[in-house]
PQR file of N, CA, C, O and H, with PARSE charges and radii, in Angstrom:
ATOM      1  N   UNK A   1      -2.832 126.015 259.726 -0.4000 1.5000
ATOM      2  CA  UNK A   1      -2.800 127.197 260.570 -0.0000 2.0000
ATOM      3  C   UNK A   1      -1.403 127.820 260.508  0.5500 1.7000
ATOM      4  O   UNK A   1      -0.392 127.118 260.525 -0.5500 1.4000
ATOM      5  N   UNK A   2      -1.371 129.125 260.438 -0.4000 1.5000
ATOM      6  CA  UNK A   2      -0.080 129.804 260.473 -0.0000 2.0000
ATOM      7  C   UNK A   2       0.088 130.493 261.820  0.5500 1.7000
ATOM      8  O   UNK A   2      -0.784 130.403 262.684 -0.5500 1.4000
ATOM      9  H   UNK A   2      -2.192 129.696 260.424  0.4000 1.0000
ATOM     10  N   UNK A   3       1.196 131.170 261.995 -0.4000 1.5000
ATOM     11  CA  UNK A   3       1.482 131.792 263.293 -0.0000 2.0000
ATOM     12  C   UNK A   3       1.076 133.263 263.331  0.5500 1.7000
ATOM     13  O   UNK A   3       1.577 134.019 264.163 -0.5500 1.4000
ATOM     14  H   UNK A   3       1.905 131.243 261.293  0.4000 1.0000
ATOM     15  N   UNK A   4       0.179 133.676 262.444 -0.4000 1.5000
ATOM     16  CA  UNK A   4      -0.277 135.063 262.423 -0.0000 2.0000
ATOM     17  C   UNK A   4      -1.036 135.377 263.701  0.5500 1.7000
ATOM     18  O   UNK A   4      -1.966 134.661 264.071 -0.5500 1.4000
ATOM     19  H   UNK A   4      -0.228 133.062 261.767  0.4000 1.0000
ATOM     20  N   UNK A   5      -0.639 136.443 264.369 -0.4000 1.5000
ATOM     21  CA  UNK A   5      -1.302 136.844 265.606 -0.0000 2.0000
ATOM     22  C   UNK A   5      -1.530 138.343 265.593  0.5500 1.7000
ATOM     23  O   UNK A   5      -0.728 139.095 265.041 -0.5500 1.4000
ATOM     24  H   UNK A   5       0.117 137.024 264.069  0.4000 1.0000
ATOM     25  N   UNK A   6      -2.607 138.770 266.194 -0.4000 1.5000
ATOM     26  CA  UNK A   6      -2.873 140.192 266.322 -0.0000 2.0000
ATOM     27  C   UNK A   6      -3.438 140.449 267.704  0.5500 1.7000
ATOM     28  O   UNK A   6      -3.831 139.517 268.404 -0.5500 1.4000
ATOM     29  H   UNK A   6      -3.259 138.159 266.643  0.4000 1.0000
ATOM     30  N   UNK A   7      -3.478 141.711 268.096 -0.4000 1.5000
ATOM     31  CA  UNK A   7      -3.958 142.080 269.421 -0.0000 2.0000
ATOM     32  C   UNK A   7      -5.133 143.032 269.269  0.5500 1.7000
ATOM     33  O   UNK A   7      -5.076 143.979 268.486 -0.5500 1.4000
ATOM     34  H   UNK A   7      -3.158 142.469 267.527  0.4000 1.0000
ATOM     35  N   UNK A   8      -6.195 142.780 270.018 -0.4000 1.5000
ATOM     36  CA  UNK A   8      -7.363 143.642 269.972 -0.0000 2.0000
ATOM     37  C   UNK A   8      -7.869 143.836 271.399  0.5500 1.7000
ATOM     38  O   UNK A   8      -7.908 142.894 272.190 -0.5500 1.4000
ATOM     39  H   UNK A   8      -6.242 142.010 270.654  0.4000 1.0000
ATOM     40  N   UNK A   9      -8.252 145.061 271.711 -0.4000 1.5000
ATOM     41  CA  UNK A   9      -8.812 145.361 273.025 -0.0000 2.0000
ATOM     42  C   UNK A   9     -10.096 146.146 272.816  0.5500 1.7000
ATOM     43  O   UNK A   9     -10.125 147.111 272.052 -0.5500 1.4000
ATOM     44  H   UNK A   9      -8.220 145.826 271.068  0.4000 1.0000
ATOM     45  N   UNK A  10     -11.162 145.729 273.500 -0.4000 1.5000
ATOM     46  CA  UNK A  10     -12.438 146.427 273.425 -0.0000 2.0000
ATOM     47  C   UNK A  10     -12.856 146.793 274.841  0.5500 1.7000
ATOM     48  O   UNK A  10     -12.876 145.948 275.736 -0.5500 1.4000
ATOM     49  H   UNK A  10     -11.138 144.945 274.121  0.4000 1.0000
ATOM     50  N   UNK A  11     -13.190 148.068 275.031 -0.4000 1.5000
ATOM     51  CA  UNK A  11     -13.638 148.552 276.339 -0.0000 2.0000
ATOM     52  C   UNK A  11     -15.028 149.150 276.155  0.5500 1.7000
ATOM     53  O   UNK A  11     -15.224 150.012 275.299 -0.5500 1.4000
ATOM     54  H   UNK A  11     -13.173 148.755 274.304  0.4000 1.0000
ATOM     55  N   UNK A  12     -15.975 148.707 276.941 -0.4000 1.5000
ATOM     56  CA  UNK A  12     -17.343 149.209 276.841 -0.0000 2.0000
ATOM     57  C   UNK A  12     -17.768 149.894 278.121  0.5500 1.7000
ATOM     58  O   UNK A  12     -17.423 149.459 279.219 -0.5500 1.4000
ATOM     59  H   UNK A  12     -15.815 148.007 277.637  0.4000 1.0000
ATOM     60  N   UNK A  13     -18.526 150.976 277.969 -0.4000 1.5000
ATOM     61  CA  UNK A  13     -19.078 151.683 279.122 -0.0000 2.0000
ATOM     62  C   UNK A  13     -20.521 152.053 278.831  0.5500 1.7000
ATOM     63  O   UNK A  13     -20.867 152.403 277.702 -0.5500 1.4000
ATOM     64  H   UNK A  13     -18.806 151.330 277.077  0.4000 1.0000
ATOM     65  N   UNK A  14     -21.362 151.974 279.856 -0.4000 1.5000
ATOM     66  CA  UNK A  14     -22.738 152.435 279.729 -0.0000 2.0000
ATOM     67  C   UNK A  14     -22.759 153.939 279.897  0.5500 1.7000
ATOM     68  O   UNK A  14     -22.085 154.479 280.775 -0.5500 1.4000
ATOM     69  H   UNK A  14     -21.081 151.690 280.773  0.4000 1.0000
ATOM     70  N   UNK A  15     -23.525 154.619 279.064 -0.4000 1.5000
ATOM     71  CA  UNK A  15     -23.601 156.078 279.080 -0.0000 2.0000
ATOM     72  C   UNK A  15     -25.054 156.514 279.257  0.5500 1.7000
ATOM     73  O   UNK A  15     -25.981 155.748 278.992 -0.5500 1.4000
ATOM     74  H   UNK A  15     -24.073 154.181 278.351  0.4000 1.0000
ATOM     75  N   UNK A  16     -25.237 157.735 279.702 -0.4000 1.5000
ATOM     76  CA  UNK A  16     -26.565 158.365 279.815 -0.0000 2.0000
ATOM     77  C   UNK A  16     -27.554 157.470 280.563  0.5500 1.7000
ATOM     78  O   UNK A  16     -28.648 157.189 280.075 -0.5500 1.4000
ATOM     79  H   UNK A  16     -24.484 158.358 279.918  0.4000 1.0000
ATOM     80  N   UNK A  17     -27.152 157.033 281.747 -0.4000 1.5000
ATOM     81  CA  UNK A  17     -28.043 156.226 282.566 -0.0000 2.0000
ATOM     82  C   UNK A  17     -28.342 154.855 281.996  0.5500 1.7000
ATOM     83  O   UNK A  17     -29.379 154.271 282.309 -0.5500 1.4000
ATOM     84  H   UNK A  17     -26.263 157.262 282.144  0.4000 1.0000
ATOM     85  N   UNK A  18     -27.462 154.334 281.173 -0.4000 1.5000
ATOM     86  CA  UNK A  18     -27.642 153.011 280.609 -0.0000 2.0000
ATOM     87  C   UNK A  18     -28.400 152.977 279.297  0.5500 1.7000
ATOM     88  O   UNK A  18     -28.665 151.894 278.777 -0.5500 1.4000
ATOM     89  H   UNK A  18     -26.619 154.809 280.919  0.4000 1.0000
ATOM     90  N   UNK A  19     -28.758 154.130 278.743 -0.4000 1.5000
ATOM     91  CA  UNK A  19     -29.494 154.170 277.469 -0.0000 2.0000
ATOM     92  C   UNK A  19     -28.585 153.911 276.272  0.5500 1.7000
ATOM     93  O   UNK A  19     -29.061 153.556 275.194 -0.5500 1.4000
ATOM     94  H   UNK A  19     -28.543 155.010 279.165  0.4000 1.0000
ATOM     95  N   UNK A  20     -27.286 154.086 276.460 -0.4000 1.5000
ATOM     96  CA  UNK A  20     -26.318 153.885 275.381 -0.0000 2.0000
ATOM     97  C   UNK A  20     -25.160 153.055 275.903  0.5500 1.7000
ATOM     98  O   UNK A  20     -24.877 153.039 277.100 -0.5500 1.4000
ATOM     99  H   UNK A  20     -26.900 154.374 277.336  0.4000 1.0000
ATOM    100  N   UNK A  21     -24.496 152.365 274.985 -0.4000 1.5000
ATOM    101  CA  UNK A  21     -23.233 151.728 275.314 -0.0000 2.0000
ATOM    102  C   UNK A  21     -22.200 152.252 274.312  0.5500 1.7000
ATOM    103  O   UNK A  21     -22.460 152.322 273.111 -0.5500 1.4000
ATOM    104  H   UNK A  21     -24.726 152.378 274.012  0.4000 1.0000
ATOM    105  N   UNK A  22     -21.047 152.610 274.823 -0.4000 1.5000
ATOM    106  CA  UNK A  22     -19.951 153.091 273.981 -0.0000 2.0000
ATOM    107  C   UNK A  22     -18.846 152.041 274.021  0.5500 1.7000
ATOM    108  O   UNK A  22     -18.404 151.636 275.096 -0.5500 1.4000
ATOM    109  H   UNK A  22     -20.836 152.553 275.798  0.4000 1.0000
ATOM    110  N   UNK A  23     -18.405 151.606 272.848 -0.4000 1.5000
ATOM    111  CA  UNK A  23     -17.350 150.602 272.734 -0.0000 2.0000
ATOM    112  C   UNK A  23     -16.156 151.220 272.025  0.5500 1.7000
ATOM    113  O   UNK A  23     -16.268 151.688 270.892 -0.5500 1.4000
ATOM    114  H   UNK A  23     -18.765 151.935 271.975  0.4000 1.0000
ATOM    115  N   UNK A  24     -15.014 151.218 272.700 -0.4000 1.5000
ATOM    116  CA  UNK A  24     -13.778 151.696 272.080 -0.0000 2.0000
ATOM    117  C   UNK A  24     -12.922 150.483 271.754  0.5500 1.7000
ATOM    118  O   UNK A  24     -12.761 149.582 272.578 -0.5500 1.4000
ATOM    119  H   UNK A  24     -14.924 150.838 273.621  0.4000 1.0000
ATOM    120  N   UNK A  25     -12.374 150.468 270.541 -0.4000 1.5000
ATOM    121  CA  UNK A  25     -11.567 149.339 270.123 -0.0000 2.0000
ATOM    122  C   UNK A  25     -10.211 149.809 269.618  0.5500 1.7000
ATOM    123  O   UNK A  25     -10.115 150.768 268.852 -0.5500 1.4000
ATOM    124  H   UNK A  25     -12.505 151.200 269.872  0.4000 1.0000
ATOM    125  N   UNK A  26      -9.185 149.133 270.051 -0.4000 1.5000
ATOM    126  CA  UNK A  26      -7.832 149.300 269.529 -0.0000 2.0000
ATOM    127  C   UNK A  26      -7.412 147.949 268.966  0.5500 1.7000
ATOM    128  O   UNK A  26      -7.573 146.921 269.624 -0.5500 1.4000
ATOM    129  H   UNK A  26      -9.263 148.355 270.674  0.4000 1.0000
ATOM    130  N   UNK A  27      -6.880 147.949 267.760 -0.4000 1.5000
ATOM    131  CA  UNK A  27      -6.389 146.710 267.141 -0.0000 2.0000
ATOM    132  C   UNK A  27      -4.997 146.962 266.580  0.5500 1.7000
ATOM    133  O   UNK A  27      -4.735 148.007 265.985 -0.5500 1.4000
ATOM    134  H   UNK A  27      -6.750 148.784 267.225  0.4000 1.0000
ATOM    135  N   UNK A  28      -4.120 146.004 266.774 -0.4000 1.5000
ATOM    136  CA  UNK A  28      -2.742 146.110 266.306 -0.0000 2.0000
ATOM    137  C   UNK A  28      -2.398 144.852 265.521  0.5500 1.7000
ATOM    138  O   UNK A  28      -2.439 143.743 266.053 -0.5500 1.4000
ATOM    139  H   UNK A  28      -4.333 145.155 267.258  0.4000 1.0000
ATOM    140  N   UNK A  29      -2.056 145.040 264.237 -0.4000 1.5000
ATOM    141  CA  UNK A  29      -1.740 143.925 263.347 -0.0000 2.0000
ATOM    142  C   UNK A  29      -0.272 144.001 262.943  0.5500 1.7000
ATOM    143  O   UNK A  29       0.201 145.073 262.568 -0.5500 1.4000
ATOM    144  H   UNK A  29      -2.023 145.941 263.805  0.4000 1.0000
ATOM    145  N   UNK A  30       0.454 142.900 263.009 -0.4000 1.5000
ATOM    146  CA  UNK A  30       1.869 142.925 262.595 -0.0000 2.0000
ATOM    147  C   UNK A  30       2.008 143.029 261.077  0.5500 1.7000
ATOM    148  O   UNK A  30       1.246 142.411 260.333 -0.5500 1.4000
ATOM    149  H   UNK A  30       0.070 142.028 263.314  0.4000 1.0000
ATOM    150  N   UNK A  31       2.982 143.813 260.628 -0.4000 1.5000
ATOM    151  CA  UNK A  31       3.293 143.938 259.207 -0.0000 2.0000
ATOM    152  C   UNK A  31       4.539 143.118 258.887  0.5500 1.7000
ATOM    153  O   UNK A  31       5.309 142.778 259.786 -0.5500 1.4000
ATOM    154  H   UNK A  31       3.601 144.315 261.232  0.4000 1.0000
ATOM    155  N   UNK A  32       4.736 142.805 257.629 -0.4000 1.5000
ATOM    156  CA  UNK A  32       5.867 141.967 257.207 -0.0000 2.0000
ATOM    157  C   UNK A  32       7.210 142.600 257.545  0.5500 1.7000
ATOM    158  O   UNK A  32       8.186 141.886 257.775 -0.5500 1.4000
ATOM    159  H   UNK A  32       4.110 143.081 256.899  0.4000 1.0000
ATOM    160  N   UNK A  33       7.278 143.932 257.580 -0.4000 1.5000
ATOM    161  CA  UNK A  33       8.558 144.608 257.853 -0.0000 2.0000
ATOM    162  C   UNK A  33       8.823 144.814 259.349  0.5500 1.7000
ATOM    163  O   UNK A  33       9.777 145.500 259.719 -0.5500 1.4000
ATOM    164  H   UNK A  33       6.485 144.512 257.394  0.4000 1.0000
ATOM    165  N   UNK A  34       7.987 144.225 260.209 -0.4000 1.5000
ATOM    166  CA  UNK A  34       8.200 144.317 261.642 -0.0000 2.0000
ATOM    167  C   UNK A  34       7.428 145.437 262.333  0.5500 1.7000
ATOM    168  O   UNK A  34       7.307 145.441 263.558 -0.5500 1.4000
ATOM    169  H   UNK A  34       7.213 143.668 259.908  0.4000 1.0000
ATOM    170  N   UNK A  35       6.906 146.383 261.562 -0.4000 1.5000
ATOM    171  CA  UNK A  35       6.097 147.443 262.165 -0.0000 2.0000
ATOM    172  C   UNK A  35       4.707 146.909 262.498  0.5500 1.7000
ATOM    173  O   UNK A  35       4.379 145.772 262.161 -0.5500 1.4000
ATOM    174  H   UNK A  35       7.005 146.381 260.567  0.4000 1.0000
ATOM    175  N   UNK A  36       3.887 147.733 263.163 -0.4000 1.5000
ATOM    176  CA  UNK A  36       2.523 147.341 263.492 -0.0000 2.0000
ATOM    177  C   UNK A  36       1.545 148.315 262.846  0.5500 1.7000
ATOM    178  O   UNK A  36       1.772 149.525 262.824 -0.5500 1.4000
ATOM    179  H   UNK A  36       4.153 148.657 263.437  0.4000 1.0000
ATOM    180  N   UNK A  37       0.467 147.770 262.327 -0.4000 1.5000
ATOM    181  CA  UNK A  37      -0.620 148.549 261.757 -0.0000 2.0000
ATOM    182  C   UNK A  37      -1.652 148.708 262.868  0.5500 1.7000
ATOM    183  O   UNK A  37      -2.296 147.734 263.258 -0.5500 1.4000
ATOM    184  H   UNK A  37       0.284 146.787 262.345  0.4000 1.0000
ATOM    185  N   UNK A  38      -1.814 149.924 263.380 -0.4000 1.5000
ATOM    186  CA  UNK A  38      -2.677 150.169 264.534 -0.0000 2.0000
ATOM    187  C   UNK A  38      -3.936 150.916 264.082  0.5500 1.7000
ATOM    188  O   UNK A  38      -3.861 151.889 263.331 -0.5500 1.4000
ATOM    189  H   UNK A  38      -1.291 150.715 263.063  0.4000 1.0000
ATOM    190  N   UNK A  39      -5.089 150.443 264.554 -0.4000 1.5000
ATOM    191  CA  UNK A  39      -6.367 151.079 264.226 -0.0000 2.0000
ATOM    192  C   UNK A  39      -7.173 151.295 265.494  0.5500 1.7000
ATOM    193  O   UNK A  39      -7.086 150.522 266.448 -0.5500 1.4000
ATOM    194  H   UNK A  39      -5.150 149.653 265.163  0.4000 1.0000
ATOM    195  N   UNK A  40      -7.966 152.373 265.482 -0.4000 1.5000
ATOM    196  CA  UNK A  40      -8.850 152.683 266.604 -0.0000 2.0000
ATOM    197  C   UNK A  40     -10.244 152.941 266.053  0.5500 1.7000
ATOM    198  O   UNK A  40     -10.399 153.467 264.951 -0.5500 1.4000
ATOM    199  H   UNK A  40      -8.037 153.001 264.707  0.4000 1.0000
ATOM    200  N   UNK A  41     -11.256 152.567 266.827 -0.4000 1.5000
ATOM    201  CA  UNK A  41     -12.636 152.793 266.416 -0.0000 2.0000
ATOM    202  C   UNK A  41     -13.488 153.049 267.654  0.5500 1.7000
ATOM    203  O   UNK A  41     -13.138 152.646 268.763 -0.5500 1.4000
ATOM    204  H   UNK A  41     -11.130 152.140 267.722  0.4000 1.0000
ATOM    205  N   UNK A  42     -14.604 153.724 267.441 -0.4000 1.5000
ATOM    206  CA  UNK A  42     -15.580 153.989 268.496 -0.0000 2.0000
ATOM    207  C   UNK A  42     -16.954 153.628 267.952  0.5500 1.7000
ATOM    208  O   UNK A  42     -17.330 154.062 266.863 -0.5500 1.4000
ATOM    209  H   UNK A  42     -14.888 154.052 266.540  0.4000 1.0000
ATOM    210  N   UNK A  43     -17.697 152.839 268.707 -0.4000 1.5000
ATOM    211  CA  UNK A  43     -19.066 152.481 268.334 -0.0000 2.0000
ATOM    212  C   UNK A  43     -19.980 152.909 269.475  0.5500 1.7000
ATOM    213  O   UNK A  43     -19.725 152.605 270.640 -0.5500 1.4000
ATOM    214  H   UNK A  43     -17.392 152.486 269.592  0.4000 1.0000
ATOM    215  N   UNK A  44     -21.049 153.619 269.123 -0.4000 1.5000
ATOM    216  CA  UNK A  44     -22.042 154.034 270.112 -0.0000 2.0000
ATOM    217  C   UNK A  44     -23.381 153.439 269.695  0.5500 1.7000
ATOM    218  O   UNK A  44     -23.850 153.666 268.579 -0.5500 1.4000
ATOM    219  H   UNK A  44     -21.256 153.866 268.177  0.4000 1.0000
ATOM    220  N   UNK A  45     -23.995 152.674 270.600 -0.4000 1.5000
ATOM    221  CA  UNK A  45     -25.267 152.010 270.336 -0.0000 2.0000
ATOM    222  C   UNK A  45     -26.282 152.516 271.347  0.5500 1.7000
ATOM    223  O   UNK A  45     -26.019 152.528 272.549 -0.5500 1.4000
ATOM    224  H   UNK A  45     -23.614 152.490 271.506  0.4000 1.0000
ATOM    225  N   UNK A  46     -27.438 152.932 270.856 -0.4000 1.5000
ATOM    226  CA  UNK A  46     -28.473 153.426 271.750 -0.0000 2.0000
ATOM    227  C   UNK A  46     -29.854 153.043 271.272  0.5500 1.7000
ATOM    228  O   UNK A  46     -30.053 152.686 270.111 -0.5500 1.4000
ATOM    229  H   UNK A  46     -27.651 152.922 269.880  0.4000 1.0000
ATOM    230  N   UNK A  47     -30.806 153.124 272.186 -0.4000 1.5000
ATOM    231  CA  UNK A  47     -32.183 152.784 271.839 -0.0000 2.0000
ATOM    232  C   UNK A  47     -33.086 153.981 272.087  0.5500 1.7000
ATOM    233  O   UNK A  47     -32.818 154.822 272.944 -0.5500 1.4000
ATOM    234  H   UNK A  47     -30.645 153.414 273.130  0.4000 1.0000
ATOM    235  N   UNK A  48     -34.156 154.033 271.317 -0.4000 1.5000
ATOM    236  CA  UNK A  48     -35.166 155.060 271.514 -0.0000 2.0000
ATOM    237  C   UNK A  48     -36.292 154.435 272.325  0.5500 1.7000
ATOM    238  O   UNK A  48     -36.919 153.467 271.896 -0.5500 1.4000
ATOM    239  H   UNK A  48     -34.373 153.350 270.620  0.4000 1.0000
ATOM    240  N   UNK A  49     -36.538 154.998 273.495 -0.4000 1.5000
ATOM    241  CA  UNK A  49     -37.489 154.393 274.421 -0.0000 2.0000
ATOM    242  C   UNK A  49     -38.891 154.268 273.826  0.5500 1.7000
ATOM    243  O   UNK A  49     -39.545 153.243 274.020 -0.5500 1.4000
ATOM    244  H   UNK A  49     -36.029 155.785 273.844  0.4000 1.0000
ATOM    245  N   UNK A  50     -39.362 155.274 273.114 -0.4000 1.5000
ATOM    246  CA  UNK A  50     -40.732 155.264 272.599 -0.0000 2.0000
ATOM    247  C   UNK A  50     -40.961 154.171 271.561  0.5500 1.7000
ATOM    248  O   UNK A  50     -41.980 153.482 271.607 -0.5500 1.4000
ATOM    249  H   UNK A  50     -38.831 156.106 272.956  0.4000 1.0000
ATOM    250  N   UNK A  51     -40.030 154.003 270.630 -0.4000 1.5000
ATOM    251  CA  UNK A  51     -40.231 153.050 269.537 -0.0000 2.0000
ATOM    252  C   UNK A  51     -39.511 151.723 269.738  0.5500 1.7000
ATOM    253  O   UNK A  51     -39.878 150.718 269.129 -0.5500 1.4000
ATOM    254  H   UNK A  51     -39.202 154.562 270.592  0.4000 1.0000
ATOM    255  N   UNK A  52     -38.498 151.715 270.582 -0.4000 1.5000
ATOM    256  CA  UNK A  52     -37.701 150.507 270.776 -0.0000 2.0000
ATOM    257  C   UNK A  52     -36.668 150.282 269.696  0.5500 1.7000
ATOM    258  O   UNK A  52     -35.970 149.268 269.709 -0.5500 1.4000
ATOM    259  H   UNK A  52     -38.200 152.531 271.076  0.4000 1.0000
ATOM    260  N   UNK A  53     -36.557 151.223 268.748 -0.4000 1.5000
ATOM    261  CA  UNK A  53     -35.564 151.071 267.691 -0.0000 2.0000
ATOM    262  C   UNK A  53     -34.159 151.273 268.247  0.5500 1.7000
ATOM    263  O   UNK A  53     -33.953 152.002 269.218 -0.5500 1.4000
ATOM    264  H   UNK A  53     -37.124 152.047 268.738  0.4000 1.0000
ATOM    265  N   UNK A  54     -33.212 150.619 267.618 -0.4000 1.5000
ATOM    266  CA  UNK A  54     -31.814 150.681 268.046 -0.0000 2.0000
ATOM    267  C   UNK A  54     -30.994 151.272 266.908  0.5500 1.7000
ATOM    268  O   UNK A  54     -31.161 150.891 265.749 -0.5500 1.4000
ATOM    269  H   UNK A  54     -33.379 150.027 266.829  0.4000 1.0000
ATOM    270  N   UNK A  55     -30.109 152.203 267.245 -0.4000 1.5000
ATOM    271  CA  UNK A  55     -29.235 152.811 266.251 -0.0000 2.0000
ATOM    272  C   UNK A  55     -27.798 152.704 266.728  0.5500 1.7000
ATOM    273  O   UNK A  55     -27.502 152.925 267.902 -0.5500 1.4000
ATOM    274  H   UNK A  55     -29.974 152.512 268.187  0.4000 1.0000
ATOM    275  N   UNK A  56     -26.905 152.361 265.803 -0.4000 1.5000
ATOM    276  CA  UNK A  56     -25.478 152.284 266.110 -0.0000 2.0000
ATOM    277  C   UNK A  56     -24.720 153.189 265.147  0.5500 1.7000
ATOM    278  O   UNK A  56     -25.014 153.232 263.953 -0.5500 1.4000
ATOM    279  H   UNK A  56     -27.145 152.181 264.849  0.4000 1.0000
ATOM    280  N   UNK A  57     -23.751 153.902 265.678 -0.4000 1.5000
ATOM    281  CA  UNK A  57     -22.839 154.716 264.873 -0.0000 2.0000
ATOM    282  C   UNK A  57     -21.428 154.195 265.131  0.5500 1.7000
ATOM    283  O   UNK A  57     -21.007 154.081 266.282 -0.5500 1.4000
ATOM    284  H   UNK A  57     -23.511 153.867 266.648  0.4000 1.0000
ATOM    285  N   UNK A  58     -20.708 153.884 264.076 -0.4000 1.5000
ATOM    286  CA  UNK A  58     -19.322 153.425 264.193 -0.0000 2.0000
ATOM    287  C   UNK A  58     -18.415 154.444 263.521  0.5500 1.7000
ATOM    288  O   UNK A  58     -18.625 154.802 262.362 -0.5500 1.4000
ATOM    289  H   UNK A  58     -21.050 153.977 263.141  0.4000 1.0000
ATOM    290  N   UNK A  59     -17.415 154.906 264.245 -0.4000 1.5000
ATOM    291  CA  UNK A  59     -16.464 155.901 263.760 -0.0000 2.0000
ATOM    292  C   UNK A  59     -15.073 155.270 263.737  0.5500 1.7000
ATOM    293  O   UNK A  59     -14.620 154.734 264.748 -0.5500 1.4000
ATOM    294  H   UNK A  59     -17.244 154.615 265.186  0.4000 1.0000
ATOM    295  N   UNK A  60     -14.395 155.331 262.592 -0.4000 1.5000
ATOM    296  CA  UNK A  60     -13.063 154.751 262.489 -0.0000 2.0000
ATOM    297  C   UNK A  60     -12.005 155.844 262.427  0.5500 1.7000
ATOM    298  O   UNK A  60     -12.303 157.000 262.127 -0.5500 1.4000
ATOM    299  H   UNK A  60     -14.764 155.767 261.770  0.4000 1.0000
ATOM    300  N   UNK A  61     -10.775 155.463 262.714 -0.4000 1.5000
ATOM    301  CA  UNK A  61      -9.676 156.421 262.650 -0.0000 2.0000
ATOM    302  C   UNK A  61      -9.370 156.839 261.215  0.5500 1.7000
ATOM    303  O   UNK A  61      -8.643 157.808 260.997 -0.5500 1.4000
ATOM    304  H   UNK A  61     -10.533 154.524 262.958  0.4000 1.0000
ATOM    305  N   UNK A  62      -9.909 156.128 260.244 -0.4000 1.5000
ATOM    306  CA  UNK A  62      -9.722 156.482 258.838 -0.0000 2.0000
ATOM    307  C   UNK A  62     -10.771 157.457 258.316  0.5500 1.7000
ATOM    308  O   UNK A  62     -10.755 157.822 257.140 -0.5500 1.4000
ATOM    309  H   UNK A  62     -10.500 155.340 260.421  0.4000 1.0000
ATOM    310  N   UNK A  63     -11.687 157.878 259.195 -0.4000 1.5000
ATOM    311  CA  UNK A  63     -12.693 158.852 258.806 -0.0000 2.0000
ATOM    312  C   UNK A  63     -14.009 158.266 258.332  0.5500 1.7000
ATOM    313  O   UNK A  63     -14.902 159.004 257.914 -0.5500 1.4000
ATOM    314  H   UNK A  63     -11.699 157.581 260.150  0.4000 1.0000
ATOM    315  N   UNK A  64     -14.140 156.957 258.392 -0.4000 1.5000
ATOM    316  CA  UNK A  64     -15.385 156.317 257.962 -0.0000 2.0000
ATOM    317  C   UNK A  64     -16.397 156.351 259.102  0.5500 1.7000
ATOM    318  O   UNK A  64     -16.053 156.099 260.257 -0.5500 1.4000
ATOM    319  H   UNK A  64     -13.415 156.358 258.732  0.4000 1.0000
ATOM    320  N   UNK A  65     -17.652 156.666 258.766 -0.4000 1.5000
ATOM    321  CA  UNK A  65     -18.749 156.607 259.730 -0.0000 2.0000
ATOM    322  C   UNK A  65     -19.799 155.670 259.151  0.5500 1.7000
ATOM    323  O   UNK A  65     -20.260 155.858 258.025 -0.5500 1.4000
ATOM    324  H   UNK A  65     -17.931 156.871 257.828  0.4000 1.0000
ATOM    325  N   UNK A  66     -20.173 154.660 259.930 -0.4000 1.5000
ATOM    326  CA  UNK A  66     -21.212 153.723 259.504 -0.0000 2.0000
ATOM    327  C   UNK A  66     -22.368 153.836 260.473  0.5500 1.7000
ATOM    328  O   UNK A  66     -22.174 153.893 261.687 -0.5500 1.4000
ATOM    329  H   UNK A  66     -19.799 154.508 260.844  0.4000 1.0000
ATOM    330  N   UNK A  67     -23.568 153.868 259.931 -0.4000 1.5000
ATOM    331  CA  UNK A  67     -24.776 153.968 260.757 -0.0000 2.0000
ATOM    332  C   UNK A  67     -25.658 152.774 260.456  0.5500 1.7000
ATOM    333  O   UNK A  67     -25.886 152.437 259.294 -0.5500 1.4000
ATOM    334  H   UNK A  67     -23.726 153.822 258.945  0.4000 1.0000
ATOM    335  N   UNK A  68     -26.154 152.134 261.506 -0.4000 1.5000
ATOM    336  CA  UNK A  68     -27.016 150.968 261.365 -0.0000 2.0000
ATOM    337  C   UNK A  68     -28.257 151.186 262.228  0.5500 1.7000
ATOM    338  O   UNK A  68     -28.147 151.523 263.407 -0.5500 1.4000
ATOM    339  H   UNK A  68     -25.969 152.408 262.450  0.4000 1.0000
ATOM    340  N   UNK A  69     -29.440 150.993 261.634 -0.4000 1.5000
ATOM    341  CA  UNK A  69     -30.706 151.140 262.347 -0.0000 2.0000
ATOM    342  C   UNK A  69     -31.399 149.772 262.407  0.5500 1.7000
ATOM    343  O   UNK A  69     -31.365 148.990 261.456 -0.5500 1.4000
ATOM    344  H   UNK A  69     -29.528 150.719 260.677  0.4000 1.0000
ATOM    345  N   UNK A  70     -32.014 149.523 263.534 -0.4000 1.5000
ATOM    346  CA  UNK A  70     -32.814 148.300 263.658 -0.0000 2.0000
ATOM    347  C   UNK A  70     -34.077 148.622 264.414  0.5500 1.7000
ATOM    348  O   UNK A  70     -34.033 149.176 265.513 -0.5500 1.4000
ATOM    349  H   UNK A  70     -32.042 150.158 264.306  0.4000 1.0000
ATOM    350  N   UNK A  71     -35.186 148.278 263.833 -0.4000 1.5000
ATOM    351  CA  UNK A  71     -36.478 148.495 264.481 -0.0000 2.0000
ATOM    352  C   UNK A  71     -36.956 147.162 265.020  0.5500 1.7000
ATOM    353  O   UNK A  71     -36.937 146.150 264.320 -0.5500 1.4000
ATOM    354  H   UNK A  71     -35.221 147.828 262.941  0.4000 1.0000
ATOM    355  N   UNK A  72     -37.384 147.173 266.271 -0.4000 1.5000
ATOM    356  CA  UNK A  72     -37.818 145.910 266.878 -0.0000 2.0000
ATOM    357  C   UNK A  72     -39.286 145.671 266.676  0.5500 1.7000
ATOM    358  O   UNK A  72     -39.813 144.653 267.125 -0.5500 1.4000
ATOM    359  H   UNK A  72     -37.399 147.995 266.840  0.4000 1.0000
TER
END
């Protein structure tokens, strides 16, 4: 084991009467030169009442958007 450490914070809130959950994440990783590499992301997960399917959208500070669908 090495002494590598990083900090991550995740905050979740229910939205739209509990039909969605929004998760905001901040992560800070130490760099070799003493600076910190900081990243932020937002994930929104919701369900469709009629079908029960679940969809998640993840948005990163680097411009990446990932979409995941799950049908129950």
